[in-house]
C-alpha positions as CSV (number, residue, x, y, z in Angstrom):
1,M,-191.6,50.9,-50.8
2,S,-189.5,53.4,-48.8
3,G,-189.6,53.7,-45.0
4,V,-188.4,57.2,-44.9
5,I,-190.5,60.3,-43.9
6,A,-190.1,63.9,-45.0
7,G,-189.3,66.3,-42.2
8,A,-190.6,69.9,-42.0
9,D,-187.5,70.9,-44.0
10,G,-188.4,68.4,-46.8
11,R,-185.4,66.1,-46.1
12,L,-186.2,62.4,-46.1
13,R,-185.2,60.7,-42.8
14,C,-185.5,57.4,-41.0
15,P,-188.8,57.6,-39.1
16,W,-187.2,57.5,-35.7
17,G,-185.2,60.6,-36.6
18,L,-188.4,62.6,-36.6
19,S,-190.1,60.9,-33.7
20,A,-188.9,63.7,-31.2
21,P,-187.3,67.1,-31.9
22,D,-184.2,66.0,-30.0
23,Y,-183.6,63.2,-32.5
24,V,-183.3,65.3,-35.6
25,A,-179.7,66.6,-35.1
26,Y,-178.6,63.3,-33.6
27,H,-180.0,61.4,-36.6
28,D,-178.6,63.9,-39.2
29,E,-175.2,64.7,-37.7
30,E,-174.1,61.8,-35.3
31,W,-175.8,58.5,-35.6
32,G,-173.9,56.2,-38.1
33,R,-170.9,58.6,-38.4
34,P,-167.5,57.1,-37.6
35,V,-166.3,57.6,-34.0
36,H,-162.7,57.0,-33.1
37,G,-160.7,57.4,-30.0
38,D,-160.7,55.3,-26.8
39,D,-162.4,57.9,-24.6
40,A,-165.0,58.6,-27.3
41,L,-165.8,54.9,-27.8
42,F,-165.8,54.4,-24.0
43,E,-168.5,57.1,-23.7
44,R,-170.6,55.5,-26.4
45,L,-170.1,52.1,-24.8
46,C,-171.2,53.4,-21.4
47,L,-174.2,55.4,-22.8
48,E,-175.4,52.3,-24.8
49,A,-175.2,50.2,-21.6
50,F,-177.1,52.9,-19.6
51,Q,-179.7,52.9,-22.4
52,S,-180.3,49.1,-22.1
53,G,-184.0,48.7,-21.2
54,L,-184.8,52.3,-21.9
55,S,-185.5,54.6,-24.8
56,W,-182.5,56.2,-26.4
57,I,-184.2,59.6,-26.0
58,T,-183.9,59.2,-22.2
59,I,-180.1,59.0,-22.5
60,L,-179.8,61.6,-25.3
61,R,-181.6,64.2,-23.1
62,R,-179.3,63.5,-20.2
63,R,-176.0,63.1,-22.2
64,E,-174.5,66.4,-21.0
65,T,-175.3,65.5,-17.4
66,F,-173.7,62.1,-17.9
67,R,-170.6,63.7,-19.3
68,K,-170.3,66.0,-16.3
69,A,-171.0,63.2,-13.8
70,F,-168.4,60.9,-15.5
71,D,-165.7,63.6,-16.1
72,G,-166.2,63.6,-19.8
73,F,-165.9,59.8,-19.9
74,R,-162.1,60.0,-19.8
75,I,-161.1,56.5,-19.1
76,A,-158.1,57.4,-16.9
77,S,-160.3,59.7,-14.7
78,V,-163.2,57.3,-14.4
79,A,-160.8,54.4,-13.5
80,G,-159.8,56.5,-10.5
81,F,-163.3,57.0,-9.2
82,T,-163.7,56.0,-5.6
83,E,-166.6,54.4,-3.6
84,A,-167.6,58.0,-2.7
85,D,-167.8,58.8,-6.4
86,Q,-169.9,55.8,-6.9
87,E,-172.3,56.9,-4.2
88,R,-172.3,60.4,-5.7
89,L,-173.3,58.9,-9.1
90,L,-176.1,56.8,-7.5
91,G,-177.5,60.0,-5.9
92,D,-177.3,62.1,-9.1
93,P,-180.9,62.6,-10.5
94,G,-179.5,63.8,-13.8
95,I,-178.2,60.3,-14.8
96,I,-179.7,56.8,-14.7
97,R,-179.1,55.7,-11.2
98,N,-178.9,52.0,-11.8
99,R,-176.3,50.4,-9.5
100,A,-175.4,47.6,-11.8
101,K,-174.8,50.1,-14.7
102,V,-172.8,52.5,-12.6
103,E,-170.7,49.7,-11.2
104,A,-170.1,48.3,-14.7
105,T,-169.0,51.7,-16.0
106,L,-166.4,52.1,-13.2
107,A,-165.3,48.5,-13.6
108,N,-164.9,48.8,-17.4
109,A,-162.8,52.0,-17.0
110,R,-160.5,50.1,-14.6
111,V,-160.1,47.4,-17.2
112,L,-159.6,49.8,-20.1
113,V,-157.1,52.0,-18.3
114,E,-154.7,49.0,-18.5
115,W,-155.0,48.8,-22.3
116,A,-152.5,50.4,-24.6
117,P,-153.6,53.7,-26.2
118,G,-155.7,53.0,-29.3
119,E,-156.4,49.4,-28.3
120,L,-160.1,49.9,-27.7
121,D,-160.5,51.8,-30.9
122,A,-158.6,49.1,-32.9
123,L,-160.6,46.3,-31.2
124,V,-164.0,47.8,-31.8
125,W,-163.3,48.8,-35.4
126,S,-161.9,45.3,-36.2
127,Y,-165.5,44.1,-36.0
128,A,-166.8,46.5,-38.6
129,P,-168.3,44.4,-41.4
130,D,-167.5,45.0,-45.1
131,P,-170.3,47.4,-46.2
132,A,-170.4,45.5,-49.6
133,T,-171.7,42.4,-47.7
134,R,-174.6,44.2,-46.0
135,P,-177.9,44.8,-47.6
136,V,-179.1,48.4,-47.4
137,P,-182.2,48.6,-45.2
138,R,-185.3,50.0,-47.0
139,V,-187.6,49.9,-44.0
140,L,-187.0,49.8,-40.2
141,A,-187.9,46.1,-40.2
142,D,-184.8,45.5,-42.3
143,V,-182.5,46.7,-39.6
144,P,-181.3,43.9,-37.3
145,A,-181.0,44.2,-33.5
146,V,-178.1,41.7,-33.4
147,T,-175.6,40.5,-36.0
148,D,-172.8,37.9,-36.1
149,E,-170.3,40.8,-35.7
150,S,-172.0,42.2,-32.7
151,K,-172.1,38.8,-31.1
152,A,-168.4,38.4,-31.7
153,L,-167.6,41.9,-30.4
154,S,-169.7,41.4,-27.3
155,K,-167.9,38.0,-26.7
156,D,-164.5,39.5,-27.2
157,L,-165.1,42.5,-24.9
158,K,-166.5,40.2,-22.2
159,K,-163.6,37.9,-22.5
160,R,-161.3,40.9,-21.8
161,G,-163.2,41.7,-18.7
162,L,-165.8,44.3,-19.8
163,R,-169.3,44.1,-18.4
164,F,-172.8,45.1,-19.5
165,I,-172.1,44.7,-23.2
166,G,-174.4,42.1,-24.7
167,P,-174.8,41.5,-28.4
168,T,-177.7,44.0,-28.7
169,T,-175.8,46.7,-26.9
170,A,-172.7,45.9,-29.0
171,Y,-174.8,46.4,-32.2
172,A,-176.3,49.7,-30.9
173,L,-172.7,50.8,-30.4
174,M,-171.8,49.7,-33.9
175,Q,-174.7,51.7,-35.3
176,A,-174.0,54.8,-33.2
177,C,-170.3,54.8,-34.0
178,G,-170.5,54.3,-37.7
179,L,-169.2,50.7,-38.0
180,V,-172.4,50.1,-39.9
181,D,-174.7,52.5,-41.7
182,D,-178.3,51.6,-40.9
183,H,-179.9,54.8,-42.2
184,L,-182.6,53.6,-44.6
185,A,-181.8,53.6,-48.3
186,D,-183.6,56.8,-49.2
187,C,-182.5,58.7,-46.0
188,A,-180.7,61.9,-46.6
189,A,-178.2,61.1,-43.9
190,R,-177.1,57.8,-45.5
191,R,-173.4,58.0,-46.4
192,G,-173.4,55.9,-49.5
């Protein structure tokens, strides 16, 4: 039994990849593809934290506004945001105006700006599991929400001072950034 669905173009995709038009390109071209670079990973970390408790489509549709509001998620820039910037963010209807999430984003940037270049990338990718040890999901129910690796990544990031990064958020980051490939077995976007 396969959990994939054929799209209008005939390509087989994970069901969520066809659940809204905005998802098709994200599913096919981004999700599960390797992401490297401290700023790029910081952006994904922040967006996954903002998504917590919400649907990903809510974040995806606001991603460009988030990028503008947070100066492209450049760690050095966000680390320098002031209290006035925080109030600006909390008044911006184009992003999720959750005080705890905004404060965590700014606090995380202030922690990460002290790290050596490439340190966030190296740390996150050190938790990528060996693909040979992971079963290929056939249906959505086979895709976990949390793994031992995501628990360990969450614990390590928290120990280093980062906030709003629980094991579920860490696993969503791992999926989005290609540390794991959770495209279903028969999905056209699966890498291997």
